[in-house]
Short mmCIF file of the C-alpha atoms (twelve columns), coordinates in Angstrom:
data_MODEL
# 
_entry.id   MODEL 
# 
loop_
_atom_site.group_PDB 
_atom_site.id 
_atom_site.type_symbol 
_atom_site.label_atom_id 
_atom_site.label_alt_id 
_atom_site.label_comp_id 
_atom_site.label_asym_id 
_atom_site.label_seq_id 
_atom_site.Cartn_x 
_atom_site.Cartn_y 
_atom_site.Cartn_z 
_atom_site.pdbx_PDB_model_num 
ATOM 1  C CA . MET A 1  225.133 -0.578 -87.482  1 
ATOM 2  C CA . LYS A 2  228.526 -0.561 -89.141  1 
ATOM 3  C CA . ASN A 3  228.823 -0.826 -92.895  1 
ATOM 4  C CA . ARG A 4  231.274 -0.837 -95.778  1 
ATOM 5  C CA . LEU A 5  229.267 1.597  -97.885  1 
ATOM 6  C CA . LYS A 6  231.872 4.367  -97.975  1 
ATOM 7  C CA . VAL A 7  234.618 1.939  -99.000  1 
ATOM 8  C CA . LEU A 8  232.502 0.330  -101.710 1 
ATOM 9  C CA . ARG A 9  231.477 3.740  -103.021 1 
ATOM 10 C CA . ALA A 10 235.084 4.999  -103.036 1 
ATOM 11 C CA . GLU A 11 236.289 1.884  -104.908 1 
ATOM 12 C CA . ARG A 12 233.992 2.934  -107.745 1 
ATOM 13 C CA . ASP A 13 234.962 6.603  -107.498 1 
ATOM 14 C CA . TRP A 14 231.338 7.571  -106.836 1 
ATOM 15 C CA . SER A 15 230.335 10.620 -104.830 1 
ATOM 16 C CA . GLN A 16 227.592 10.374 -102.247 1 
ATOM 17 C CA . ALA A 17 225.330 12.102 -104.779 1 
ATOM 18 C CA . ASP A 18 226.209 9.502  -107.442 1 
ATOM 19 C CA . LEU A 19 225.278 6.657  -105.114 1 
ATOM 20 C CA . ALA A 20 222.129 8.440  -103.980 1 
ATOM 21 C CA . ASP A 21 221.010 8.844  -107.604 1 
ATOM 22 C CA . ARG A 22 221.589 5.162  -108.318 1 
ATOM 23 C CA . LEU A 23 219.529 4.171  -105.268 1 
ATOM 24 C CA . GLY A 24 216.799 6.779  -105.587 1 
ATOM 25 C CA . VAL A 25 217.512 8.392  -102.212 1 
ATOM 26 C CA . SER A 26 218.955 11.715 -101.084 1 
ATOM 27 C CA . ARG A 27 222.644 12.454 -100.598 1 
ATOM 28 C CA . GLN A 28 221.792 13.128 -96.954  1 
ATOM 29 C CA . THR A 29 220.515 9.554  -96.635  1 
ATOM 30 C CA . ILE A 30 223.822 8.215  -97.958  1 
ATOM 31 C CA . ASN A 31 225.728 10.419 -95.525  1 
ATOM 32 C CA . ALA A 32 223.566 9.213  -92.619  1 
ATOM 33 C CA . LEU A 33 224.095 5.583  -93.648  1 
ATOM 34 C CA . GLU A 34 227.865 5.986  -93.950  1 
ATOM 35 C CA . THR A 35 228.168 7.689  -90.569  1 
ATOM 36 C CA . GLY A 36 225.962 5.133  -88.821  1 
ATOM 37 C CA . LYS A 37 223.251 7.644  -87.967  1 
ATOM 38 C CA . TYR A 38 220.642 5.758  -89.985  1 
ATOM 39 C CA . ASP A 39 220.001 2.063  -90.574  1 
ATOM 40 C CA . PRO A 40 218.541 1.238  -93.972  1 
ATOM 41 C CA . SER A 41 215.138 -0.297 -94.474  1 
ATOM 42 C CA . LEU A 42 215.229 -3.888 -95.636  1 
ATOM 43 C CA . ILE A 43 214.241 -2.805 -99.144  1 
ATOM 44 C CA . LEU A 44 217.052 -0.218 -99.277  1 
ATOM 45 C CA . ALA A 45 219.547 -2.757 -97.915  1 
ATOM 46 C CA . PHE A 46 218.577 -5.157 -100.720 1 
ATOM 47 C CA . LYS A 47 218.958 -2.375 -103.313 1 
ATOM 48 C CA . ILE A 48 222.416 -1.513 -101.977 1 
ATOM 49 C CA . ALA A 49 223.494 -5.166 -101.954 1 
ATOM 50 C CA . SER A 50 222.222 -5.668 -105.500 1 
ATOM 51 C CA . LEU A 51 223.953 -2.523 -106.761 1 
ATOM 52 C CA . PHE A 52 227.311 -3.658 -105.368 1 
ATOM 53 C CA . GLY A 53 226.788 -7.345 -106.239 1 
ATOM 54 C CA . GLN A 54 227.210 -8.444 -102.633 1 
ATOM 55 C CA . THR A 55 225.081 -9.871 -99.864  1 
ATOM 56 C CA . ILE A 56 223.555 -7.626 -97.239  1 
ATOM 57 C CA . GLU A 57 225.709 -9.369 -94.635  1 
ATOM 58 C CA . ALA A 58 228.867 -8.517 -96.591  1 
ATOM 59 C CA . ILE A 59 228.009 -4.813 -96.439  1 
ATOM 60 C CA . PHE A 60 226.248 -4.315 -93.097  1 
ATOM 61 C CA . HIS A 61 227.515 -5.489 -89.720  1 
ATOM 62 C CA . PRO A 62 225.482 -5.008 -86.534  1 
ATOM 63 C CA . GLU A 63 227.204 -3.542 -83.503  1 
ATOM 64 C CA . GLU A 64 227.806 -6.046 -80.702  1 
ATOM 65 C CA . SER A 65 225.330 -4.145 -78.513  1 
ATOM 66 C CA . ASP A 66 222.644 -4.574 -81.225  1 
ATOM 67 C CA . LEU A 67 222.859 -8.347 -80.863  1 
ATOM 68 C CA . LYS A 68 222.355 -8.571 -77.098  1 
ATOM 69 C CA . ILE A 69 219.041 -9.944 -75.949  1 
ATOM 70 C CA . SER A 70 217.736 -8.443 -72.717  1 
# 
């Protein structure tokens, strides 16, 4: 899943550790989210959206392959 997390974080001049502290997760979790290696739980996605004052859909974008139904 693609996301705008790194851009939103950079706009606020926050480090990965700063964002992790605000969300109650590890810096490694933030890194994994930003690099697309980890998709957030629904609860974490809501926390992220609330923190940035945006909708989940404005931050997270599924890959085209994620949307295909077999």
